[in-house]
C-alpha positions as CSV (number, residue, x, y, z in Angstrom):
1,M,0.1,0.4,-0.2
2,E,3.0,2.4,1.0
3,S,4.5,1.8,-2.5
4,A,1.4,2.2,-4.1
5,A,1.3,5.6,-2.7
6,A,4.5,6.5,-3.1
7,N,3.9,5.4,-7.1
8,A,1.2,7.7,-7.1
9,S,2.2,10.6,-5.6
10,A,5.5,10.7,-7.5
11,T,3.0,10.3,-10.9
12,A,0.8,13.5,-9.6
13,A,4.1,15.4,-8.4
14,P,4.5,18.7,-11.5
15,T,7.0,17.6,-13.8
16,S,8.2,21.2,-15.0
17,S,12.1,22.3,-13.9
18,I,11.0,25.8,-13.5
19,P,11.1,26.9,-9.7
20,S,8.0,28.2,-8.3
21,G,7.5,31.8,-8.5
22,A,10.3,31.8,-11.3
23,N,9.6,33.9,-14.8
24,P,8.2,31.5,-17.6
25,F,9.9,33.7,-20.1
26,A,13.6,33.0,-18.5
27,S,14.3,29.8,-20.8
28,I,13.1,32.2,-24.0
29,H,16.1,33.7,-26.0
30,V,15.5,37.2,-27.8
31,D,18.5,38.6,-30.1
32,L,18.8,42.3,-28.8
33,R,21.8,43.1,-31.3
34,S,20.3,44.3,-33.9
35,T,17.9,45.9,-32.1
36,F,18.0,47.4,-28.4
37,G,21.9,46.6,-28.7
38,M,21.9,49.3,-31.8
39,V,20.3,51.8,-29.3
40,F,22.5,51.2,-26.5
41,I,25.1,51.7,-28.8
42,G,23.6,55.2,-30.1
43,V,23.5,56.0,-26.3
44,F,26.7,55.5,-25.5
45,F,28.0,57.8,-28.8
46,G,25.3,60.1,-27.6
47,A,26.4,60.9,-24.7
48,I,30.1,61.2,-25.8
49,F,28.9,63.7,-28.2
50,L,26.4,65.6,-25.6
51,G,29.9,65.8,-23.6
52,I,31.8,67.4,-26.5
53,T,28.7,69.9,-26.7
54,T,28.7,70.8,-23.2
55,M,32.8,71.1,-23.7
56,Q,32.2,73.5,-27.0
57,T,29.2,75.8,-24.7
58,I,31.0,76.2,-21.8
59,F,34.2,77.1,-24.3
60,Y,31.4,80.0,-26.3
61,Y,30.5,81.1,-22.7
62,A,33.8,81.7,-21.8
63,T,35.6,83.4,-24.8
64,Y,32.3,85.5,-26.3
65,P,31.1,86.6,-22.9
66,K,29.9,90.3,-24.4
67,D,27.9,88.0,-28.0
68,K,24.1,89.5,-27.9
69,W,21.7,87.9,-25.4
70,F,19.8,86.3,-28.3
71,M,23.2,84.3,-29.2
72,K,23.4,83.2,-25.6
73,L,19.9,82.0,-25.2
74,L,19.7,80.2,-28.8
75,V,23.5,78.6,-27.7
76,A,21.7,77.3,-24.2
77,V,18.6,76.3,-26.3
78,L,20.3,73.6,-28.1
79,W,22.4,72.2,-25.4
80,A,19.2,72.1,-23.6
81,L,17.6,70.0,-26.8
82,D,20.5,68.2,-27.1
83,T,20.7,66.9,-23.2
84,L,16.6,66.5,-22.9
85,S,17.0,63.9,-26.6
86,L,19.8,62.5,-24.6
87,V,17.5,61.7,-21.6
88,L,14.5,60.7,-23.1
89,T,16.7,57.8,-25.3
90,T,18.5,56.6,-21.7
91,I,15.2,56.5,-19.9
92,S,13.5,54.0,-22.7
93,I,16.7,51.9,-23.2
94,Y,17.0,52.0,-19.5
95,T,13.4,50.6,-19.0
96,Y,13.5,48.1,-21.6
97,L,16.8,46.7,-20.4
98,V,17.2,46.6,-16.4
99,I,12.9,47.3,-15.1
100,D,11.7,45.3,-18.1
101,F,14.5,42.7,-17.8
102,M,13.5,39.2,-18.3
103,D,9.9,40.3,-20.1
104,P,10.2,39.9,-23.8
105,L,6.8,41.3,-24.0
106,A,7.8,44.5,-23.0
107,L,9.9,45.1,-25.9
108,L,7.0,44.7,-28.3
109,Y,6.0,48.2,-26.8
110,V,6.8,51.7,-27.5
111,H,8.5,53.5,-24.8
112,W,7.1,56.9,-24.4
113,G,10.9,58.7,-24.5
114,M,11.3,57.0,-27.5
115,G,7.9,58.6,-28.7
116,C,9.3,62.1,-27.4
117,E,12.6,61.8,-28.9
118,P,11.9,62.7,-32.8
119,I,9.8,65.9,-31.6
120,V,12.7,66.7,-29.7
121,T,15.4,66.1,-33.0
122,G,12.9,67.9,-35.0
123,L,12.7,71.2,-33.1
124,V,17.1,70.8,-32.7
125,A,16.9,70.9,-36.7
126,F,14.5,73.7,-37.3
127,V,16.3,75.8,-35.0
128,V,19.5,75.6,-36.9
129,H,17.6,75.9,-39.9
130,E,16.1,79.0,-38.7
131,F,19.5,80.6,-37.4
132,L,21.1,80.1,-40.5
133,I,18.4,81.1,-43.1
134,F,18.4,84.2,-40.5
135,R,22.3,84.5,-41.5
136,I,21.2,84.2,-45.3
137,W,19.3,87.0,-44.9
138,T,21.6,89.3,-43.2
139,L,24.2,88.5,-46.0
140,N,21.8,89.8,-48.6
141,K,18.5,91.9,-47.7
142,N,17.3,91.2,-50.9
143,W,16.2,87.1,-51.0
144,T,13.9,88.2,-48.7
145,L,11.2,86.3,-50.5
146,Y,13.3,83.2,-51.0
147,V,14.2,83.3,-47.1
148,A,10.7,83.1,-46.7
149,G,10.3,79.9,-49.0
150,L,13.0,78.2,-47.1
151,A,12.0,79.6,-43.6
152,V,8.2,78.2,-44.3
153,F,9.9,74.6,-45.8
154,S,11.7,74.2,-42.8
155,L,8.6,73.8,-40.8
156,L,8.1,70.9,-42.7
157,P,10.5,68.4,-41.3
158,L,9.2,69.5,-38.2
159,A,5.9,69.0,-38.9
160,L,6.7,65.5,-39.7
161,S,8.8,65.0,-36.5
162,V,5.6,65.7,-34.6
163,V,3.0,64.2,-36.3
164,A,5.6,60.8,-35.6
165,G,5.8,61.2,-31.9
166,T,2.3,62.7,-31.0
167,K,0.7,59.6,-33.1
168,T,3.4,57.2,-31.0
169,V,2.9,58.3,-27.2
170,V,-1.5,59.5,-27.8
171,G,-3.5,57.2,-27.1
172,G,-2.5,54.4,-24.3
173,R,0.8,52.3,-25.4
174,H,1.5,51.5,-28.8
175,M,3.1,48.5,-30.2
176,W,5.9,48.2,-32.2
177,S,4.2,47.2,-35.9
178,D,1.5,49.8,-35.0
179,L,4.2,52.0,-36.1
180,L,4.6,50.8,-39.9
181,T,2.2,53.0,-41.3
182,L,4.4,56.3,-39.9
183,G,7.5,55.4,-42.5
184,W,6.0,57.5,-44.9
185,A,6.8,60.6,-41.7
186,A,10.2,59.1,-41.5
187,T,11.3,58.5,-44.7
188,A,9.8,62.4,-45.5
189,G,11.1,64.0,-43.0
190,D,14.5,62.5,-43.6
191,V,14.2,63.1,-47.0
192,T,13.4,67.6,-46.6
193,T,15.5,67.7,-44.3
194,S,18.6,66.4,-46.0
195,V,17.3,68.3,-49.2
196,L,17.3,71.9,-46.5
197,D,20.9,71.1,-45.6
198,L,21.3,70.9,-49.0
199,V,19.8,74.2,-49.9
200,V,21.1,76.2,-47.0
201,A,24.5,75.2,-46.9
202,G,24.7,75.9,-50.7
203,T,23.6,79.1,-50.7
204,I,25.9,79.9,-47.5
205,C,28.4,78.7,-49.5
206,Y,27.4,81.2,-52.4
207,Q,26.8,83.8,-50.8
208,L,30.2,83.9,-49.5
209,Y,32.0,82.9,-52.5
């Protein structure tokens, strides 16, 4: 009888090797090298470039203390936006790789920091473009219509960044797969920014030549 009871008990015992309370996803292998691994490397180099930007900012204030308040404010705003961009990406990657560690389902959703970062990047590009466009106008004030056209065109990349970021953040949590419909906004934003960079740079080179 005792032998039969022991056999029945052994048969009824759970056969799973996962300890009680352990994460059921612990045995799932997720390769992050081509996704969040690249984001982590980007954050690392972003921190290096922000350090260089910070050194340049300090050098500017120490070297040109008599510059106009507008220039000093512009430098401060750009430095603050660059810092905010790094903070957002750092918060996002920390959440994915530390707070949500061993939770592969969390990797399917877009963190709010990732959604806000394109808006900040768009603001940085917009401020820089507007400053350079203003410089073009100061070099030749007869180009008012041309400069006005560039100023209006520079709003397009910013608008695309705001659209992409807003749709990512507003309306609750979104999966990465839900953002496939926003591919056109990212592509259009990159193209318009590149075109504007070339036009502005070419115009300044022509004026200085």
